[in-house]
C-alpha positions as CSV (number, residue, x, y, z in Angstrom):
1,M,17.8,10.8,-19.4
2,A,21.3,11.8,-18.1
3,S,23.6,14.4,-19.6
4,F,27.2,15.5,-19.4
5,V,28.1,19.2,-19.0
6,I,31.7,19.7,-20.2
7,E,33.9,22.7,-19.6
8,G,36.3,22.6,-22.6
9,G,39.8,23.9,-23.0
10,H,41.5,22.0,-20.1
11,R,44.6,20.0,-20.7
12,L,44.9,16.5,-19.3
13,C,48.0,15.2,-17.5
14,G,48.8,11.9,-15.8
15,E,48.1,8.2,-16.3
16,I,45.0,6.4,-17.2
17,R,44.2,2.7,-17.6
18,P,41.9,1.2,-20.2
19,Q,39.0,-1.0,-19.0
20,G,38.4,-4.6,-20.0
21,A,37.3,-5.0,-23.6
22,K,33.6,-4.7,-24.0
23,N,33.6,-6.6,-27.3
24,E,35.4,-9.5,-25.8
25,V,33.6,-9.8,-22.5
26,L,30.2,-10.1,-24.2
27,Q,31.4,-13.2,-26.1
28,I,33.1,-14.7,-23.0
29,I,30.1,-14.4,-20.7
30,C,27.9,-16.1,-23.3
31,A,30.5,-18.9,-23.7
32,T,30.1,-19.8,-20.0
33,L,26.8,-21.4,-20.9
34,L,28.7,-24.2,-22.7
35,T,29.7,-25.9,-19.5
36,A,28.0,-26.9,-16.2
37,E,31.3,-26.2,-14.4
38,E,32.4,-22.9,-12.9
39,V,34.2,-20.3,-15.2
40,V,36.0,-17.4,-13.6
41,V,36.4,-14.2,-15.6
42,N,38.7,-11.3,-14.7
43,N,39.0,-7.7,-15.8
44,I,35.2,-7.3,-16.5
45,P,34.3,-3.7,-17.2
46,D,31.5,-2.1,-15.1
47,I,29.5,-0.9,-18.1
48,L,25.8,-1.0,-18.9
49,D,25.8,-3.5,-21.7
50,V,27.9,-6.0,-19.7
51,N,25.9,-5.5,-16.4
52,N,22.7,-6.1,-18.3
53,L,24.1,-9.3,-19.8
54,I,25.3,-10.5,-16.3
55,Q,21.8,-9.8,-14.9
56,L,20.3,-11.7,-17.9
57,M,22.5,-14.7,-17.0
58,R,21.3,-14.6,-13.4
59,D,17.7,-14.5,-14.6
60,M,18.4,-17.6,-16.8
61,G,19.4,-19.5,-13.7
62,V,23.2,-19.2,-14.0
63,I,24.9,-18.9,-10.6
64,V,26.8,-15.7,-10.8
65,K,29.2,-14.6,-7.9
66,K,31.2,-11.4,-7.7
67,L,34.6,-12.4,-6.5
68,G,36.3,-9.0,-6.7
69,V,36.1,-5.5,-8.1
70,D,36.2,-6.8,-11.7
71,T,36.1,-10.6,-11.2
72,Y,33.0,-12.8,-11.5
73,S,32.3,-16.5,-11.6
74,F,29.6,-18.1,-13.7
75,Q,28.2,-21.6,-13.3
76,A,25.5,-22.7,-15.7
77,S,24.6,-25.9,-14.0
78,Q,20.9,-25.1,-13.4
79,V,19.7,-23.1,-16.5
80,D,16.0,-22.4,-16.4
81,M,14.8,-23.6,-19.9
82,G,11.3,-22.3,-19.2
83,Y,12.5,-18.8,-18.7
84,L,14.3,-18.9,-22.0
85,E,10.9,-19.1,-23.7
86,S,9.3,-16.3,-21.7
87,D,8.3,-12.9,-23.0
88,E,10.4,-11.3,-20.3
89,F,13.6,-13.0,-21.5
90,L,12.8,-12.2,-25.2
91,K,12.1,-8.5,-24.3
92,K,15.5,-8.2,-22.5
93,C,17.3,-9.8,-25.5
94,S,15.7,-7.3,-27.8
95,S,17.3,-4.4,-26.0
96,L,20.8,-6.0,-25.7
97,R,22.9,-6.4,-28.8
98,G,25.2,-9.0,-27.2
99,S,22.3,-11.3,-26.5
100,V,22.6,-12.7,-30.1
101,M,25.7,-14.6,-28.9
102,L,23.6,-16.7,-26.5
103,L,22.3,-18.5,-29.6
104,G,25.3,-20.7,-30.3
105,P,26.0,-21.9,-26.7
106,M,22.3,-22.6,-26.1
107,L,21.8,-24.5,-29.3
108,A,25.0,-26.5,-28.7
109,R,24.3,-27.5,-25.2
110,F,20.5,-27.6,-24.9
111,G,19.5,-28.2,-28.5
112,K,17.2,-25.2,-28.8
113,A,17.2,-21.4,-28.5
114,M,14.8,-18.5,-28.9
115,I,15.8,-15.0,-29.7
116,S,14.2,-11.8,-30.7
117,K,15.8,-9.2,-32.9
118,P,18.6,-7.7,-30.8
119,G,18.9,-4.0,-30.1
120,G,21.9,-1.8,-29.6
121,D,23.3,1.2,-31.5
122,K,21.3,3.1,-34.2
123,I,24.2,2.9,-36.7
124,G,22.5,1.2,-39.6
125,R,21.6,-2.4,-40.5
126,R,23.5,-5.2,-38.6
127,R,22.5,-8.4,-40.3
128,L,22.1,-11.7,-38.6
129,D,22.4,-13.8,-41.8
130,T,25.9,-15.0,-41.0
131,H,24.8,-16.3,-37.6
132,F,21.7,-18.0,-38.9
133,V,23.3,-19.6,-42.1
134,G,26.2,-20.9,-39.9
135,M,23.8,-22.6,-37.5
136,Q,21.8,-24.0,-40.4
137,T,24.9,-25.4,-41.9
138,L,25.6,-27.2,-38.7
139,G,22.1,-28.8,-38.8
140,A,19.8,-26.3,-37.0
141,Q,16.2,-25.7,-38.1
142,F,14.9,-22.1,-38.0
143,S,11.4,-20.8,-37.9
144,Y,10.2,-17.2,-37.4
145,N,7.2,-16.7,-35.1
146,D,5.6,-13.6,-36.6
147,K,3.1,-13.1,-33.8
148,R,5.8,-12.9,-31.1
149,G,8.5,-11.5,-33.4
150,V,10.8,-14.3,-32.3
151,Y,13.3,-16.7,-34.1
152,E,12.9,-20.3,-32.9
153,I,16.0,-22.5,-33.5
154,S,16.3,-26.2,-32.7
155,A,18.6,-29.1,-33.4
156,K,18.6,-32.7,-32.2
157,E,22.3,-32.9,-33.0
158,L,24.8,-30.5,-34.6
159,H,27.2,-31.9,-37.1
160,G,30.5,-30.3,-38.2
161,K,30.7,-29.0,-41.8
162,Y,32.8,-26.8,-44.0
163,M,31.5,-23.3,-44.5
164,L,32.7,-20.2,-46.2
165,L,31.2,-17.1,-44.5
166,D,29.7,-14.4,-46.6
167,E,31.3,-11.8,-44.4
168,A,34.0,-11.9,-41.7
169,S,31.5,-11.1,-38.9
170,V,33.0,-11.1,-35.5
171,T,29.9,-12.0,-33.6
172,G,28.8,-14.3,-36.3
173,T,32.1,-16.2,-36.2
174,A,32.0,-16.3,-32.4
175,N,28.5,-17.7,-32.4
176,I,29.4,-20.4,-35.0
177,V,32.5,-21.4,-33.1
178,M,30.6,-21.7,-29.8
179,A,28.1,-24.0,-31.5
180,A,30.7,-26.0,-33.3
181,V,32.8,-26.9,-30.2
182,L,30.1,-29.4,-29.1
183,A,29.1,-30.6,-32.6
184,K,29.8,-34.0,-33.9
185,G,32.8,-34.2,-36.2
186,T,34.9,-31.4,-37.6
187,T,33.8,-27.9,-38.6
188,T,35.9,-25.7,-40.9
189,I,35.2,-22.0,-41.0
190,Y,36.8,-20.0,-43.9
191,N,36.6,-16.2,-44.0
192,A,36.4,-16.3,-40.2
193,A,36.9,-13.1,-38.3
194,C,40.3,-13.1,-36.5
195,E,40.1,-10.1,-34.2
196,P,42.1,-10.4,-30.9
197,Y,38.8,-10.7,-29.0
198,L,37.8,-13.7,-31.1
199,Q,41.3,-15.2,-30.6
200,Q,40.7,-14.8,-26.8
201,L,37.4,-16.6,-27.1
202,C,39.1,-19.5,-28.9
203,K,41.9,-19.7,-26.4
204,M,39.4,-19.8,-23.5
205,L,37.4,-22.5,-25.2
206,N,40.6,-24.6,-25.8
207,A,41.4,-24.1,-22.1
208,M,38.0,-25.6,-21.4
209,G,38.8,-28.7,-23.5
210,A,37.7,-27.6,-27.0
211,R,39.9,-28.4,-30.0
212,I,40.3,-25.3,-32.1
213,S,43.2,-24.7,-34.5
214,G,44.0,-21.9,-36.9
215,I,43.5,-19.3,-34.2
216,A,44.5,-15.7,-35.4
217,S,43.9,-16.8,-39.0
218,N,40.7,-16.6,-41.1
219,L,40.6,-20.4,-41.4
220,L,39.4,-22.1,-38.2
221,T,39.2,-25.9,-37.7
222,I,37.1,-27.1,-34.8
223,E,37.0,-30.8,-33.8
224,G,33.9,-31.3,-31.7
225,V,34.1,-32.7,-28.2
226,E,31.5,-34.2,-25.8
227,T,31.7,-31.7,-22.9
228,L,33.7,-28.7,-21.8
229,N,35.2,-27.9,-18.4
230,G,35.5,-24.8,-16.3
231,T,38.5,-22.4,-16.5
232,N,39.9,-19.0,-15.5
233,H,40.1,-16.3,-18.1
234,T,41.3,-12.6,-18.1
235,I,39.8,-10.1,-20.5
236,L,42.2,-8.0,-22.7
237,P,42.3,-4.2,-22.3
238,D,39.8,-2.4,-24.6
239,M,41.6,-1.3,-27.8
240,I,38.8,1.2,-28.5
241,E,39.4,3.0,-25.2
242,V,43.1,3.1,-25.9
243,G,42.4,4.8,-29.2
244,S,39.9,7.1,-27.6
245,F,42.5,8.2,-25.0
246,I,45.1,8.9,-27.8
247,G,42.5,11.0,-29.5
248,M,41.7,13.0,-26.4
249,A,45.4,13.7,-25.8
250,A,45.9,15.0,-29.3
251,M,42.7,17.2,-29.3
252,T,43.4,18.8,-25.9
253,K,47.2,19.1,-26.5
254,S,47.8,16.9,-23.5
255,E,50.6,14.7,-22.2
256,I,49.3,11.4,-20.9
257,T,50.4,7.8,-20.4
258,I,48.0,5.0,-21.2
259,K,48.9,2.1,-18.9
260,N,48.9,-1.7,-19.7
261,V,47.4,-1.5,-23.2
262,S,48.5,-5.0,-24.5
263,Y,50.3,-3.3,-27.3
264,E,50.8,-6.4,-29.4
265,N,47.0,-6.7,-29.7
266,L,46.4,-3.1,-31.0
267,G,47.3,-4.0,-34.6
268,I,47.1,-1.0,-36.9
269,I,45.6,1.4,-34.4
270,P,48.8,3.2,-33.3
271,E,49.9,3.6,-36.9
272,S,46.5,5.1,-37.9
273,F,46.9,7.9,-35.4
274,R,50.5,8.4,-36.6
275,R,49.1,9.0,-40.1
276,L,47.2,12.0,-38.6
277,G,50.6,13.3,-37.4
278,I,50.1,12.3,-33.7
279,K,53.3,11.3,-31.9
280,L,53.1,8.4,-29.5
281,E,55.7,6.1,-28.0
282,Q,55.5,2.5,-26.8
283,R,57.1,2.3,-23.4
284,G,57.0,-1.4,-22.3
285,D,53.3,-2.2,-22.4
286,D,52.3,1.5,-22.0
287,I,51.7,4.2,-24.6
288,F,53.1,7.7,-23.9
289,V,51.4,10.6,-25.8
290,P,53.4,13.8,-25.6
291,S,51.8,17.2,-25.7
292,Q,51.6,18.5,-29.3
293,E,50.6,22.1,-30.4
294,H,50.2,20.9,-34.0
295,Y,49.9,17.6,-35.9
296,E,49.9,17.2,-39.6
297,I,48.1,14.6,-41.7
298,E,50.3,12.6,-44.0
299,S,49.5,12.2,-47.7
300,F,50.0,9.1,-49.8
301,I,53.4,8.6,-51.6
302,D,51.9,9.9,-54.9
303,G,50.6,13.1,-53.1
304,S,46.9,12.1,-53.1
305,I,44.7,12.8,-50.1
306,M,45.0,10.4,-47.1
307,T,42.1,8.0,-46.8
308,I,41.4,6.2,-43.6
309,A,38.9,3.3,-43.9
310,D,37.7,0.5,-41.7
311,A,38.3,-3.2,-42.6
312,P,38.2,-6.6,-41.0
313,W,41.1,-7.4,-38.7
314,P,44.0,-6.8,-39.1
315,G,42.5,-3.7,-40.8
316,L,41.2,-0.8,-38.8
317,T,38.3,-1.4,-36.5
318,P,35.2,0.6,-37.5
319,D,34.6,1.5,-33.8
320,L,37.5,4.0,-34.0
321,L,36.6,5.9,-37.1
322,S,34.4,8.3,-35.2
323,V,37.4,9.2,-32.9
324,L,39.8,9.5,-35.8
325,L,37.4,11.8,-37.6
326,V,37.0,14.2,-34.7
327,V,40.8,14.2,-34.1
328,A,41.3,15.1,-37.8
329,T,39.2,18.3,-37.3
330,Q,42.2,19.9,-35.5
331,A,45.0,18.5,-37.7
332,K,46.9,20.3,-40.5
333,G,45.7,18.9,-43.8
334,S,42.7,16.9,-45.1
335,V,41.6,13.3,-44.9
336,L,38.8,11.2,-46.3
337,I,37.1,9.0,-43.7
338,H,35.5,6.0,-45.3
339,Q,33.1,4.1,-43.0
340,K,32.3,1.0,-45.1
341,M,30.3,-1.1,-42.7
342,F,27.5,1.0,-41.2
343,E,25.6,3.5,-43.2
344,S,24.4,5.7,-40.3
345,R,27.5,6.0,-38.3
346,L,28.8,9.3,-39.8
347,F,25.5,11.2,-39.3
348,F,26.8,12.7,-36.0
349,V,29.2,15.0,-38.0
350,D,26.5,17.6,-38.3
351,K,27.0,18.2,-34.5
352,L,30.8,18.8,-35.2
353,I,29.9,21.1,-38.1
354,D,27.7,23.1,-35.7
355,M,30.8,23.4,-33.4
356,G,32.8,24.9,-36.3
357,A,34.5,21.8,-37.8
358,Q,35.1,21.8,-41.5
359,I,33.6,18.5,-42.8
360,I,32.0,17.6,-46.0
361,L,29.6,14.6,-45.7
362,C,29.9,13.1,-49.2
363,D,27.3,10.3,-48.5
364,P,26.3,8.0,-45.6
365,H,29.7,6.3,-45.8
366,R,32.3,9.0,-46.6
367,A,33.3,12.3,-45.0
368,V,36.1,14.7,-46.0
369,V,37.7,16.5,-43.0
370,I,39.6,19.8,-43.5
371,G,41.7,20.3,-40.4
372,H,41.9,23.6,-38.5
373,D,45.5,23.0,-37.4
374,H,44.4,24.3,-33.9
375,N,44.2,27.8,-35.5
376,F,40.4,27.7,-34.8
377,T,39.0,26.2,-31.7
378,L,35.7,24.3,-31.8
379,R,32.8,26.1,-30.1
380,G,30.9,24.5,-27.2
381,G,27.6,23.0,-28.3
382,N,24.4,21.2,-27.3
383,M,24.2,17.7,-28.7
384,T,22.8,14.2,-28.3
385,S,24.8,10.9,-28.4
386,P,23.3,8.6,-31.1
387,D,25.6,5.6,-30.3
388,I,28.5,4.6,-28.1
389,R,31.4,5.6,-30.4
390,A,29.8,8.8,-31.7
391,G,29.2,9.7,-28.0
392,I,32.9,9.4,-27.1
393,A,33.9,11.4,-30.2
394,L,31.5,14.2,-29.2
395,L,32.9,14.1,-25.7
396,I,36.4,14.5,-27.1
397,A,35.3,17.4,-29.3
398,A,33.6,19.1,-26.3
399,M,36.8,18.6,-24.1
400,S,38.8,20.6,-26.7
401,A,36.1,23.2,-27.4
402,D,35.9,26.8,-26.2
403,G,33.1,27.1,-23.7
404,I,30.5,24.8,-22.2
405,S,29.0,21.8,-24.0
406,R,26.1,19.5,-23.1
407,I,25.8,16.0,-24.4
408,H,22.4,14.3,-23.8
409,N,21.5,10.6,-23.9
410,I,24.8,9.7,-22.3
411,E,23.4,6.3,-21.4
412,Q,24.8,5.4,-24.9
413,I,28.3,6.3,-23.7
414,D,27.7,4.4,-20.4
415,R,27.0,1.3,-22.4
416,G,30.7,1.1,-23.5
417,Y,32.8,3.3,-21.1
418,Q,33.2,2.7,-17.4
419,D,33.0,5.8,-15.1
420,I,34.4,7.8,-18.0
421,E,33.9,11.2,-16.3
422,G,35.5,10.0,-13.1
423,R,38.6,8.7,-14.8
424,L,39.0,11.7,-17.1
425,N,38.3,14.3,-14.3
426,A,41.1,12.6,-12.3
427,I,43.6,13.7,-15.0
428,G,42.3,17.2,-15.5
429,A,39.0,17.1,-17.4
430,R,36.0,19.1,-16.3
431,I,32.9,16.9,-16.8
432,T,29.8,16.9,-14.7
433,R,27.0,14.3,-14.9
434,I,23.5,15.7,-14.6
C-alpha cells in the first residue's frame, strides 16, 4: 500500500492543467463497443480506473492502440463473447465501478450481458435500479445467479419506450442511452441526467450515426438506428480537478492559473467557491486564482447560515463537496455542508477534526464547519484515504497544515488523479510518494 508524505505550509505558484474528465472517459470507452469500426479518443487521463477499464477492453478482444500520450483507438470488431461469461471477467468487473456501463452497449449490440456487482468507493449505497429498470423497459430479461453472484441480462431485440427515471442517475442515463441507440423505434427518457459528460456521450453517439435530441435537457429522445460508425472524440477537462485546484490555492494562500478549463462546462462550480469568499477570475478559457490571506463565507440574504448542498446538474456535483468542506475550515464564518446522495462520504471529517478543524458532524449527510479564518493552522496528521474525493480533500488539508502529514491508501487518489504529486510539486508543493 502506497502513501504520501506531505510537508505542509508551502505556497504554490504557476500554471497547472486539468486532466481529461474521469467521469466522461469511462462512459466513452464503454460506448466504443457499440460499433465494429475504429473510435479514436483524445485527452484520456492516465489514472487507475481508466487504465483498468482499457485493459478490460483488451481482455474482451477489443483492438486497443495507443496513438499518443493521451490518445487511444478502440475497435470492437472481434469481441470474445466467451470471455464475457468467464469468472475472470466478472471478477474484474466487481472491482471496477465503471464496468456497469458495459451493460448497455453489450446488450444493444450482442443481445446479452453478464455483470457482477461493481466495486469502487466506500461512500455508501450506489443503487443499480435505474440501470436495470431502464433495460427492462426496453425489453431485456434479468436473472440473478446467486451461486456466482452475477446478473444475467438478455434480449432478442430491444424496443424503444417512454420512461420516467426514478432518479437522474448519470451512469444510469448513460447506460440506457447506449442501449437505446440501437433499439427498434423511439425511446424517450424523462428525468434524464444532463451533466456535460453525458452531453459529450450523446454528441459522440450522434457523430457515430445515432439520432439523439434534447441534449443538455432532462428530456432525451432517441430514434434507434441499425448500426453505428467510427468517430474521433476529445474528452473534456475534469471539472472536479479544476475545483480541487481552486481549493488548493485558497487553502495554501497561493496564486495559480488553471489552464484550459472549458469554463462554459463548469456550471455552478466557480460560484460555489465564490460563496466561500474565494476570488477567481476567468481569463479566456483559464481561471486565475489570486493569493488571498483571508476569505469570508457569505450568508444568505436573510442573514441565515450559508448552506452548500449537492444536486443533479446544473446543481453542484457531489464530487466537490469534500473539497468545499475542507476549504471552509480556513474561511471566516460558518457553513452547512449537506451531502444528500451518499451517506458515508462525510465520515472523513474526523481526520480533519484531529488536525484541528472545527466541524460538527450532525448526521451522515450534514456537517457544520466553523472556519478558522487562517488564524489557526491545521496540524499535520496521519490518515487514510477512504475514497477518491476525500483523498484529495485530505491532501489539500495536509498541504496547508503545519508540519508533516502522511496519507495512506493513496491508490484511492490514483484512481481519479493523474500523477497528482508530480504536477503539484512542479508548482511548489512538497509531496513524496512512499
